C-alpha positions in Angstrom: 0.1 0.0 -0.1 1.4 3.4 -1.0 1.3 6.0 1.7 3.0 9.5 1.6 4.0 10.6 4.9 3.2 14.4 4.2 -0.4 13.5 3.2 -0.9 11.4 5.9 0.3 13.7 8.6 -1.9 16.6 7.0 -4.9 14.1 7.1 -4.1 13.2 10.9 -3.9 16.8 11.8 -7.1 17.5 9.9 -8.9 14.8 11.6 -7.8 15.7 15.1 -8.8 19.4 14.3 -12.3 18.2 13.4 -12.6 16.2 16.5 -11.5 19.2 18.6 -14.1 21.6 16.9 -17.0 19.0 17.7 -15.8 18.6 21.4 -15.9 22.6 21.8 -19.4 22.8 20.2 -20.7 20.3 22.6 -19.0 21.5 25.8 -20.1 23.6 28.4 -23.1 21.5 29.5 -23.4 19.8 33.0 -23.3 16.0 33.0 -26.6 14.4 33.5 -27.2 11.6 35.9 -25.8 8.1 34.6 -29.2 6.4 35.4 -32.8 7.6 36.6 -34.7 5.1 38.0 -38.3 5.7 39.1 -40.4 3.5 41.1 -44.0 3.4 40.9 -46.0 1.7 44.0 -49.7 1.3 43.3 -52.0 -0.7 45.2 -53.7 -3.7 43.6 -56.4 -5.9 44.1 -54.5 -9.2 43.6 -54.7 -12.4 45.3 -52.1 -11.5 47.8 -54.0 -8.1 48.5 -50.7 -6.0 48.4 -49.4 -3.9 45.7 -46.8 -4.5 43.1 -43.9 -2.3 42.7 -42.6 -1.6 39.1 -39.3 -0.1 38.2 -38.5 2.0 35.2 -35.0 3.2 34.2 -34.9 6.5 32.3 -32.0 6.6 29.7 -31.2 8.7 26.7 -30.3 7.8 23.3 -28.4 10.3 21.1 -28.7 9.4 17.3 -25.8 9.8 14.5 -28.1 12.0 12.5 -31.5 13.4 12.2 -34.0 10.7 12.4 -34.0 8.5 9.2 -34.6 4.8 8.4 -31.3 3.9 9.3 -32.4 4.2 12.9 -35.5 2.3 12.1 -35.1 -0.3 14.9 -34.8 2.0 17.5 -38.0 3.9 16.7 -39.8 0.5 16.3 -38.6 -0.3 19.7 -40.1 3.1 21.1 -43.3 3.1 19.2 -44.2 -0.5 19.7 -43.4 -0.5 23.4 -40.2 -2.8 23.5 -38.2 -0.2 25.6 -41.1 -0.2 28.2 -41.5 -4.0 28.2 -37.9 -4.1 28.9 -38.3 -1.6 31.9 -36.9 1.4 30.1 -38.1 4.9 29.5 -36.0 6.1 26.5 -35.7 9.6 25.3 -34.3 9.8 21.7 -32.3 12.8 20.9 -31.7 13.7 17.3 -28.2 14.1 15.9 -26.9 16.5 13.3 -24.0 18.4 12.1 -23.4 20.4 15.2 -24.2 17.3 17.5 -21.5 14.9 18.8 -22.9 11.8 20.0 -19.5 10.6 21.1 -18.9 13.5 23.2 -22.5 13.7 24.7 -22.2 10.1 25.6 -18.8 10.5 27.1 -19.7 13.5 29.2 -22.7 11.4 30.7 -25.3 13.7 29.2 -26.8 10.5 27.4 -26.2 6.7 28.3 -26.4 5.2 24.7 -25.1 6.7 21.3 -24.9 6.0 17.7 -21.7 6.3 15.7 -19.6 4.8 13.1 -16.8 2.1 13.9 -14.1 4.3 12.7 -15.1 7.3 14.7 -15.5 5.0 17.8 -11.8 3.7 17.2 -10.3 7.2 16.9 -12.2 8.3 19.9 -10.6 5.7 21.7 -7.3 6.4 20.6 -7.9 10.0 22.0 -8.5 8.6 25.3 -12.5 8.3 25.2 -13.4 4.9 26.5 -16.4 3.7 24.7 -17.5 0.4 24.0 -19.7 -0.9 20.9 -22.2 -3.3 21.8 -24.2 -3.5 18.3 -23.9 -2.6 14.8 -27.4 -1.5 13.1 -25.5 -1.8 9.6 -23.1 -4.7 8.9 -21.5 -2.6 6.0 -20.9 0.9 5.1 -23.1 2.4 2.6 -20.7 5.1 1.7 -19.8 5.3 -1.9 -18.1 7.3 -4.7 -21.2 8.6 -7.0 -20.7 9.5 -10.8 -23.0 10.0 -13.7 -24.3 7.0 -15.5 -22.1 6.1 -18.4 -19.2 8.0 -17.1 -16.9 5.0 -17.7 -15.8 4.4 -14.1 -15.3 0.9 -13.2 -12.7 1.0 -10.5 -11.4 3.7 -7.9 -8.2 4.7 -10.5 -10.8 5.4 -13.2 -11.4 8.6 -11.0 -8.0 10.2 -12.4 -8.7 13.3 -14.3 -11.8 14.1 -12.9 -13.1 16.5 -10.0 -13.8 14.8 -6.8 -16.2 16.4 -4.1 -15.1 15.1 -0.9 -15.2 16.4 2.8 -11.6 16.8 4.0 -10.4 14.5 6.9 -12.9 11.4 5.9 -10.9 8.3 6.8 -12.1 6.3 3.9 -10.8 8.5 1.4 -7.5 8.6 3.0 -7.7 4.8 2.5 -8.4 5.1 -1.0 -5.6 7.5 -1.8 -3.2 5.3 -0.1 -4.5 2.0 -1.8 -4.9 3.6 -5.3 -2.9 5.9 -7.4 -5.4 8.9 -7.2 -2.9 11.5 -8.0 -4.8 12.8 -10.9 -8.0 13.5 -9.0 -8.7 17.1 -8.4 -10.4 17.6 -5.0 -13.0 20.0 -3.9 -14.7 20.4 -0.6 -18.0 18.5 -0.3 -20.8 20.8 0.9 -23.7 18.6 0.7 -25.1 20.6 -2.3 -24.9 18.7 -5.7 -25.2 21.7 -8.2 -21.7 21.4 -9.3 -21.7 17.6 -9.5 -24.7 17.7 -11.5 -23.4 20.6 -13.9 -20.4 18.4 -14.6 -20.8 15.1 -16.0 -17.3 13.9 -15.5 -17.0 14.9 -11.7 -17.5 12.2 -8.9 -18.6 12.8 -5.3 -19.0 11.1 -1.8 -22.3 9.7 -1.3 -24.4 7.2 0.7 -26.1 4.8 -1.7 -29.1 5.0 0.7 -29.6 8.7 0.2 -27.7 10.7 -2.6 -29.0 8.6 -5.6 -32.7 9.3 -4.5 -32.4 13.0 -4.7 -30.4 12.9 -7.9 -32.9 10.9 -9.6 -35.6 13.4 -8.5 -33.5 16.0 -10.3 -33.5 13.9 -13.5 -29.8 12.9 -13.0 -29.2 9.2 -13.3 -26.2 8.0 -11.5 -24.2 5.1 -10.5 -22.0 4.1 -7.5 -19.1 2.4 -6.4 -19.2 1.2 -2.5 -16.1 2.2 -0.7 -16.3 -1.3 0.9 -15.1 -2.9 -2.3 -11.7 -1.3 -1.7 -11.6 -3.2 1.6 -12.3 -0.3 4.0 -15.6 -1.3 5.5 -16.4 -0.1 9.0 -19.4 -1.1 10.7 -22.0 1.6 10.5 -24.8 3.4 13.0 -23.1 1.5 16.0 -24.7 1.4 19.6 -22.2 2.3 22.1 -21.7 3.3 25.6 -19.0 4.3 27.8 -16.7 1.6 29.5 -17.8 2.8 33.0 -21.6 2.8 32.2 -21.2 -0.8 30.8 -19.3 -2.2 33.8 -21.7 -0.4 36.3 -25.1 -0.8 34.3 -25.1 -4.4 32.8 -28.7 -5.0 33.5 -29.8 -1.8 31.8 -27.7 -2.5 28.9 -29.2 -6.1 28.6 -32.6 -4.3 28.6 -31.8 -2.0 25.9 -30.2 -4.8 23.8 -33.4 -6.9 24.0 -35.4 -4.1 22.8 -32.9 -3.2 20.2 -33.3 -6.8 18.7 -37.1 -6.6 18.8 -37.2 -3.3 17.2 -34.9 -4.3 14.1 -37.0 -7.4 13.6 -40.2 -5.7 13.7 -38.9 -2.9 11.4 -37.9 -5.7 8.8 -41.4 -6.4 7.8 -43.3 -3.3 9.1 -41.2 -0.4 7.9 -44.0 1.7 6.5 -45.7 1.9 9.8 -42.4 3.0 11.7 -41.3 5.4 8.8 -44.5 7.4 9.5 -43.4 7.5 13.2 -39.9 8.7 12.0 -41.4 11.4 9.9 -43.3 12.8 13.1 -39.7 12.9 14.7 -38.3 14.5 11.5 -40.8 16.6 9.5 -38.4 17.6 6.9 -38.2 14.2 5.3 -40.6 12.7 3.1 -42.2 9.2 3.4 -40.8 8.4 -0.2 -37.5 9.3 1.0 -37.5 7.0 4.0 -39.0 4.4 1.6 -36.0 4.5 -0.8 -33.5 4.4 2.2 -35.3 1.5 3.8 -35.1 -0.8 0.7 -31.5 0.6 0.0 -30.3 -0.5 3.4 -31.8 -3.9 3.6 -28.8 -5.8 3.1 -26.5 -3.8 5.1 -29.0 -4.3 8.0 -30.0 -7.9 7.6 -27.5 -9.4 5.4 -23.9 -10.4 5.8 -23.2 -11.8 9.3 -26.6 -10.8 10.6 -28.4 -13.2 8.3 -26.6 -16.0 10.2 -26.3 -14.2 13.7 -28.9 -11.5 14.0 -29.2 -7.9 13.6 -26.4 -6.1 15.5 -23.6 -8.9 15.2 -20.0 -7.9 15.2 -16.6 -9.8 14.7 -13.3 -9.3 16.3 -11.8 -9.6 12.8 -13.6 -6.9 11.3 -12.7 -4.6 14.3 -9.0 -5.5 14.2 -9.0 -5.0 10.4 -10.4 -1.5 11.0 -7.8 -0.7 13.6 -4.9 -1.9 11.3 -6.1 0.2 8.5 -6.4 3.1 10.7 -3.0 2.6 12.1 -1.3 2.2 8.5 -3.0 5.5 7.7 -1.5 7.2 10.9 -4.6 7.9 12.2 -4.0 6.5 15.4 -1.1 7.2 17.8 -1.3 3.6 19.3 -2.9 0.3 18.5 -6.1 -0.2 20.2 -7.2 -3.7 21.2 -10.4 -4.9 19.4 -11.5 -6.7 22.5 -11.6 -3.6 24.4 -13.7 -1.5 22.1 -16.5 -3.9 21.2 -18.6 -6.8 22.8 -21.2 -9.1 21.6 -22.0 -10.2 25.1 -25.3 -8.5 25.0 -26.4 -10.2 21.8 -25.8 -13.6 23.0 
């Protein structure tokens, strides 16, 4: 693998700067309590003539982005009462461009969070002790998108073209290291596709579950190459907690995981119902868009290892491979042990 030292150092600096900005944006808030357990004692008329005590543990889940189909299992768990059945009262907090789920969970303002696997490894390298407990998406939907008929069949075919890329994205650093992309002209990705549309020879970062939908509505036919085809394939929409919370609240974590499994199982065949719930939480998204994302992500959620082991499954091999890749890119200072950053204990 060809890795240029100057380029790698620059990427490492850029990524660290981005993390610092995120931490600063989310700072200045007082930490919330780790757990909030309420006990309701009601007199009943059962055979024993006494009352029954029921306990509900209040926790918060902060999403990786605004509510979308990629979090469908969590909204199913909430709306169908699976959280409640497992003794939990769950507040779901939306994510967004100015929201760091990692910082919010690390500071104790939420107990559960969603992020991507590479983000969790980099956070661990920075001293934030997080543990992944389930992966909603087995594979990454990240892709390079280009106009239909552009003649791109492999990543090196992007040479001689303009690529719209957000600086500091690990997968772009990986592609640059593995392939000769010296002929690519990089421009910053803004989330707007006007320039991409106007240039039929350009390429852009994308998610196959999202951007192709919007471009099709604009009358622009596109094709994509999944970044995972290069070998860089971190788990996506990963459920995580802090190491301290995990060690002190295993019962609550297990309850949450029970509801997680029930929610994703329900969403598989009842997505239309749950997508209406998601739209209530995110009025800016259309049901048509949610339907597209739901269909596009099915294999990511329910395929691969999830087909055999169930939704959320993770392996040490996948985590170790990711850690090695980030080390080679010099995005980590020291090696992180895979067994310290994930567990499937609560999926078994």
